[in-house]
N, C-alpha and C positions, 0 to 999 in steps of 0.2 A: 502492500501498499505508500502511496506518492503521500509526504502532508502535503499540504496545498494551504497554509494557517498558519503563519508568523505570531507568535502574540506583542504586542506593541510596549513596549516600556514603558515603568510605571513613572509621576510625576516625580516619587518620593527618586528612585533614579538620577533626573536633572538637577533637585533639592540639591542632591548629597554632590555634586560634579561642581553647582555655585559655592559652598558650603568650603572644597576643596580651594577653592581655588580665591575668594576671600582670607583665607589662610595661609593661601603660600603665601599671598598681597603683604599683608599682616606680619609672618612671620621671615619672609626671603628679601621680596620684592625693599620691601620699606626702611630695612635694618640699611643694605644694600645702599638705596637711591639717596639716603643721608649721610652714607659717611664716604659718597662714591668722590670726591674731592677730595677729601683726607691723603697728604700724601705720607706716607711712615720714612723718616729718617736718622741716620744717629747726632750720637748729643756733639758728637765736631762741627754739625753743618749744623744747625742748633749757633753754634759759641764764636762756629763764621763771622753765619747774620750778624750775627749779634757786636761781634768788632767792626765789621763792615756797613752797621747801623742799616742794615738791612731788611726789619720785620719792626711791626705793624701794633700790631695784636695780641697778649697773650695771657695768656689760659691756663695756670700752674695747679694742678691738678691731685691733692695731698690723695685722697680716697683708691686715688685708681692710679695712681702716683706716675704721669701724668704729663709732659706738658700740654700746648693747645700754642699753636701760633701761625702766625700772618703772614705772608711778607709786604714790601711795605706800599703796594696801593690797592691788598687787602684783595685781591686776584685769586690766587694759591691759598691751601688752608692745609697748616702741617704738623707730626705728631710728632712725640718725642717722649722717650725714656726718663726719666728722672735721676739723678745720680750725686752725690754731697759734694756742692759747690757753694759753701758759705761765702763766697763772692758774685753768686748769678746776681743776688736783686740792685749792688751797685755798679755790673753791669747792664742789666736793665735800662736804669736808672740816667746813663752815658748815652745809651742808643738812643734815647726817646721814645723806648719805646710804653706803652699804653699797657698798665699788669697791675690795673686795681679790680683784679675780680669779675673784669666784664665779661661772659657769655658768651662767645665768635657761634654766632651762624654757621652750622654745619652742613647746613641744604636752602633751596630756597625759601624762602616762605610758602613763596605760590604754587612752587612745587607739594610738598607737604599737607598744606589745605585740602589741593587736588586728588592729591593720594589717599587719607586718612579722612573725608567727609563726599566730596561732590562723589564721584569712586563710588563708595558700597551703599549713597543714596540710589540711583541710578541703575546698577543690579540689583538692592532688592524691590524698586520700580518695576521693573523687569519681571522679577518674580510674580508680586503682584498684580499684574496686569494676565500673565498667565496663569495664575492661579482662578486668578477670574471668571476667565473665557472656561476652563475646567470645570468650576462648578456651575457654570451657567448653561453648559451644558449637562451637565449631569441633573441641574431642573428641568428639561430639556427630556431631560430620556434617552438621551446619543448613547454613541456605543461606547463611550470611553467618559459615558457620567462616573466610571468610582471613583474614587481619590485612592490616589497612589497606588494606583489597581489593583487596592488589599479586595474587592469587592468583585471585580474581572473574575470571571468563569476560564479557569486553565487549559480549557477541553480540545483535545486536540481532535479537528476535521480534519477526514478519510478521501479523497474519492476514488473505483475502480479504478487496480491496476494489471498488466502482467504479467506485474511479477507476483500476485498477493496472496495468500493462501486460498485457497476456494473447500466443497466440502469434500472432495477427492482425493486433499490432502488430507481428512480423517475420518479418523476407520477405529471400528470398534465402538463407535455408538451410535447406529440403526434409528432407533426411536429418535434424538436428538435431533440429530438432523431432518428427517423426516420433518416436526413439529417448527421447525428453522426455515428451512426450504420452503412450507407454508408461506411462512411469513415475507421471504422474499419472491418466490410470485405473484404476493398480493400487491407488494412496490411497481413491477412489475406491469403487473393485469387489474388494478380493483373491478372494473369495470366487468370483469366474472359473478365478482361473490356478492355486489352494487347489483345486480342483477334480480337476484335473489334475496337480497333482502340480508344478508351474512357483512359482520366487518368485525376488520381482527383486532384480536386486542390488545389493551390498550400498550400489557407490561409483561416483561416471559420473562420468571425469573430461573435463572439454571443455580442448583443445589448439588451440592457431589466431596469426596471427598477431595484435598489438596492431589493434583499432579493429575487430573482424570480427562482437562483436556474445556474442560468450558471458557476459558479465555482466547483457547485459539476455535473451539466455535462461534464465537465473537467474532473469530479474528477473519475467519469462512463466509460469517453471514456478510461482513465487509466489501469480501473478496467475491461477491457472487452479487452485490446486488449494483443497482446505476442510483443510488443515491448517497446523497452524502451521510457518514458516518461519524458521530461520536461520541471520543474516549476519555473517561475520564475516573481517575478513581476516588473509593469514599473517601478515602484518608484526604484527601484535595481539597472538599468542600469547610475543614475544618482551622476556620482563624484563631487569629489567638482577642483578638473584639468581639463582644457579640452584636451581630445581624450582619456581621463578614459575609461568611456562611451560608445564611436565607438569602446577600445578596448574591452571590454568585451562581443558584442552584436559578435563577431570576434570570439573571444572565446571558446562564447555558439554556436555558426552555425560549428564553424571545430569542438565542442566535436559530435554536432548532424551530422555530416559528416559522423563521425566514427562508428560510431555506428548506423546508418543507413540500413535497415528505423526505421524510427520510428518519436516519435510524440511533438513537441515545445509549452511549453502552455505559454503564455504572458499577467498574467493578467492585469488590471488596465493601456490599452496602453496605451489610451490618457494619461498618465505622461513624455511619452515619443513622441507619436508619434502625438502634434498637429501642424497648419497650419503654418507653415511657412511663417508673415506676410513682413519680408524684412525688418524692422526696424530698423536703425543704432546702439550698443547697445543691440543688443538683443541678446537670452539664444543662448551662443557659440558652448557650450557643449552640449543646447539636438537638436540643430542641424542636431550637426554633427554626432550622437548618430541616429537623425535620417536617414542620410544621406548611413548611414551605415547598419542601417535595412535596407534601400530599396533595394540598391545593395545585400544586400545579401538574401533576397524573389525574385528577380528578373534581377542579372546584368549579366554580362558577362558565370559569373559560374554558370551551374544547380546546382537547389539543387534535388537530385537524391533520394525518398525517405522521404528528408524527410518533414511532415506538419505541418502546422503552425496553433494553436488553438491563439485564441485571442480573452482576455472580455472587454466591456467597455459599462457605462449608459451613454458616452455622442459622442455616434456616429460623429453628426454631425463637433468636435471640429477638427477630425481629419483634418490631412493632403490627398486631393488628389490623392494626388501618390501614399499614402501609398491604401488606399481601390478601386484603380480602378483596373478592372479585369487583370491577371497577378501574380497580391499580394494577396488581400482576392478579392477569384472570387466567393464566397458564403454570404449573410452574415443572419446567423441564430436569427430571432426574439425569445425572450425571456416573455413574454409577463406577464401576470398580469396573472392568471387562470377564467377557466371561473368556472362555478356551478361542472362540471362537472368535472373537475381537484380540484378544492376544495375539492371536497369529496373524490380525489385520493386520496391528500395529506396526509390529514385528518387521512385515513383509513394507510397510510406507518407508520405515527411519530405512528402511535394507538397500534402498533405490539408491541413497548416498554413498553407496559402501561398494566393496570390488570385494564377491562373495565367490565364495569355493564351489563347486558343484554336488558336492554332497551332503549341504547343508541341507534342513531337516527343520522345517519351521515348526513344523506342530506336535517332537517334541518339547521344545525351547520354549513353548509356551506351555509346554503342560508342566514343565521345570518351574516355570516364574510364576505358580499358581497367587494371585494373591498381587499383583505388579500391577501398579497404576502405570494409566503411557505416555510416562513421565520420567517413571526406572524402566521404561522398553526402553525408554530414545537412550536410556546412560547404558542400559547394557551391554545393545549393538556399538555405543561408539568405545565403552572401554573395552569390547572385543574386540575394535577398527583400530585402537592404540595397541592393545596384543601381539595382535600381527606386524603392525612397527618397530618393536621391541624388537620384535625374533628379524626382522627383516627380509616378510614376506610380501609380497604384490599381493594378497588378499585373503581375507575374511576364512577359519571355516569353523568346523562343531562344534572341537572340542574352546573353540574361544568361545565363540558363543557360552559353553558350560560355562566354561569359567569363570568368563563374565557377569554368571548368576549370580558365584556365591564370592564374588569379591561385590558385586552388591548387598548382598545379603548380609553376610559375615569379614565384610572385609579382606585387603591383603594379606598372601602369606606371611608368616614374617620369619626373612630368612637370618633374623640370627637369633633366633627362639632356640634354645641348646636346652631338651628335655633329658632330666635322668636315662634311664636305664629304667628303674623303678618309676617314674613320673610315663613315661610314656605307657612297660605296661599296664599302669593303673587305664590310661587315656585308653588303652584297647580292647579292654576289658569293658571297663561304660560301654564305647558305641555298643559296642559287641552283643551288649546288654540289652538297649534299645532296637537294636533292628532285629536279636531272637526273640523279644518277646512281640514286636510288630511282627512277625512272622510268624512265630507257633498262634496270631489272634485269628478270628474269620473277623470280616468286615475289617477290616485297616487296611491302608495306602500302601501298596509293594513299597518295597523299598532299594532306592536310584544308586545308591550312593556313597559310603563311607569312610571317614577319612582321620589322620591324623594330626595330618597338619597345624600347627595354631595359627592363630588369624590373626589382623591390628583389632579385631574385633573385641579379643579379649580370653575367645572359644578356644578352646588345645586340641578340638574334635567337634565332631559333627554328624547326622545319622540324618544322609536324607532323603525321604518318604515323598514321594508324585501320587499322584492318583490319579487313576483312569481317565479320567472325561470329572466335566463339568459334580458340583456339586455341590448342591441347597439346602439337604436336607439333613441333619445327622439326629439320628434315636439314641435312645440311653444308651444303648448296648455300646453303639462306636463312642461315644461320650466314655464311659469306663474306661474300653479298650486304651482311649488316648490318653488317656492317664496311667491305663496302666504300664503303655508301654511309655510313659514320659518318667515312667517310676524306676523301668526297669533297668536303666545307669546306674544308681544305688543298688540297687539288690542283686548288680552281677558283683560290685569289689564290696560288697558285706559277704558275700557268700567266699570271694573266691581269696577274698584279705582279712579278713571278718574286723574291718574299720572301716569307716567311714572317710570323706575326702569332702577340699570345700567343691573340685567339679562340678555339682550338684547343683550350687544355690540355683538354676533363669531355672533349672527343669522343675524344683519344690515352686519356683514362683509358679508356673506355668498351670501346674497340675493342683495346684492349690485355689487361684482364680477362674481356672475351669470349673472342679468340683462345688468351691461355691451360685459362681453363674445358676448351676447344673438346680438348686437349690430352690437359689432365689428370686430365681428371674423364668428359668422354666420351666416349674409347678414338677421336677423331677420324685418330686420331697413325699412320701405316703403321709408326713404326720401334717406338710401344710397344705397335700394337697394343692390346687390351682390359686396359691396367693402368693402377685408378685409382695417381694418384699425388698425391693434391687429396685432406683430406680436411675436411667442412664440417663447421660444428657452429650452436648458434645461428640453426637456418634461419630457425623464425621473427621471430629480429630483424637481419637482415640476416645473418646463412649470414656466419658467421668462417673462414678455409680457413686450413689448412697442408701444407705440404707434409710426405709420406711415402716420400721415398727417398734417396738420398746426393749429394753433394754432385755428381759427374759427371752424374751424370743433371739433377742443378740445371742444370748447366750447357747438357746439351743440352733445356730446357726450356724452357730464353730463349733458346736458342739458332735452334728452334722456333719461337720466337710474336715470334718480330722477320723471321724469314721472315713464316713468316703473313700481317701484316699490313702486309708491307713489298709482297711479291707483292699485296696487295686496293688497296693503295695506286698500285699502278703502274696496274690494273685500273681505276681512277677517276679517272686522269689521264687516258691513251683516249678512257678515254667520254668527258673535256669536252671532248679538244681537237677528238673526232668530232664534236661539238656547238656547236663554236665559235660560232658564229651565232646558233644557240637562245640559251645563254649569257647572251652581253651581250644579247638583247633582251627576257625575262628578267631578268636583273639590271637594267638599265637600269627598264624597269614595273615593279619590288619598291621602287629608287632613291626613286619619285615616290607613288607611291603611298601605299609603307610597310608594307601589309597587305593579302594578296589569297587569295586563296581558293584550293582546291585544283581547282575548275571551269578559272576565269580560268588558272590555268597553264596546263591540259592543252587546256586552247583558244588557245594559244600555239604552246605543245608542238604541237600537229596540225595550224597549221593550213600 
């Protein structure tokens, strides 16, 4: 997209320039002008001119320790330093000089008057006239009506470009593209909709986790449409002075109405659209900005031809008056891509890099389960960087698989050297996870096992990959997952009869999963289908909070401990029944450091 509107410099910019000029006059030019006729000479020159009776006026400055004097006709001014001269007064008297303390003028009085008074007055008269024109323009509602530019919208305006992002550049979000392509079609052919009496939504809200492509979809709308596209972030409306944000909203919509039909995109709208709580001493500036936005979107004036696009990953924090029909009529979820979507996204980003013919994107898409569009783009880029580091001209399947591990767990730590005992503990720990997963039904197959330390702090990990899309999980599957998480610690206890700190992340995940089963999924016989926990900010990690009494919380804690303990015992039992395979697989992993799921299953089934 090409930006066609350059922001004008605010008035305060010129004010600062004038102020700097005045300071230069006062501190540099005027002292120089005042002293430009004074010549510094040595004391011997002063003595020679005194002896030759060539001086007229003399000023002796004890504080500055200097003597200022003029020649006989007063056309030149000289300055010299004082020395210990007891006969100075007598010589000056004999030379006929005037030295009664009269101050010698060091610059022209007329020049001093012009620089000190007339010039500053002229400059400030000019500033006053310029500001008067600005204020008059503001009173008339002109485009430059914002004082110092603080209330002026800084929205970027784009027009169609052959190099812009199109819908073909966005993959994995077919439903969102379908919704937005309808908007583009309406802007191109509004008569088709008017004939049947249909009207387009005034506002469309894009919601979803970070990195799923909300802003890219908005750019694609700009690339597909032939109308002006205004783009602005919600935080740009927030100003230090109350009322400036509301002024920016008015200016933005004024520009949009002038260029209608057009699209206005507000990114991160939750910065100004949060719920009004009515607390005393709240953010008056934010509320005034929100009120102005509400009025502009659906007030007495209609915004014919102005369609609002907005994006946020905190939809639950938005004010209900903003999200109601008539303002944002349509909510478009931009969720994490499924298996097919991940494969399409990988192919789109892989167009920029040279690939080996053996690359299978379906395998990479399965391995990158749960990745967002931004993470998938990063995976492709990391694979290309790895190929460059190894002096290859193309990206291979192994590069892409390794880049997934880089994004998930970080780079391999080249200088991390484990002792033999630590390496053996990590090997048994990871095989414990894999063996428990393999011996349970309804568990994802093992893809890879490694004991190579990573920069994320992991000393090793076991990768499990689902065969396809998995949207629902049964109670048995969740319990099996907890058992798999406890398999690493169970293996350490079985073989070494002790526990290490390596299971800290496993413990955290198992506890979180068990608590969710009891408090959110209704998988407790005692609580039945009662929600004990609420989730907020589900697109930003999901903060949870219990909404029950202290006695119920204590019961929840007891059931969580009981559930995890039961699955821990189950994992220990599985490993004990397969102790021979545990030892064989751990020795093989200890030797190879990294093994594939196929190698693991071959040894397990032998």
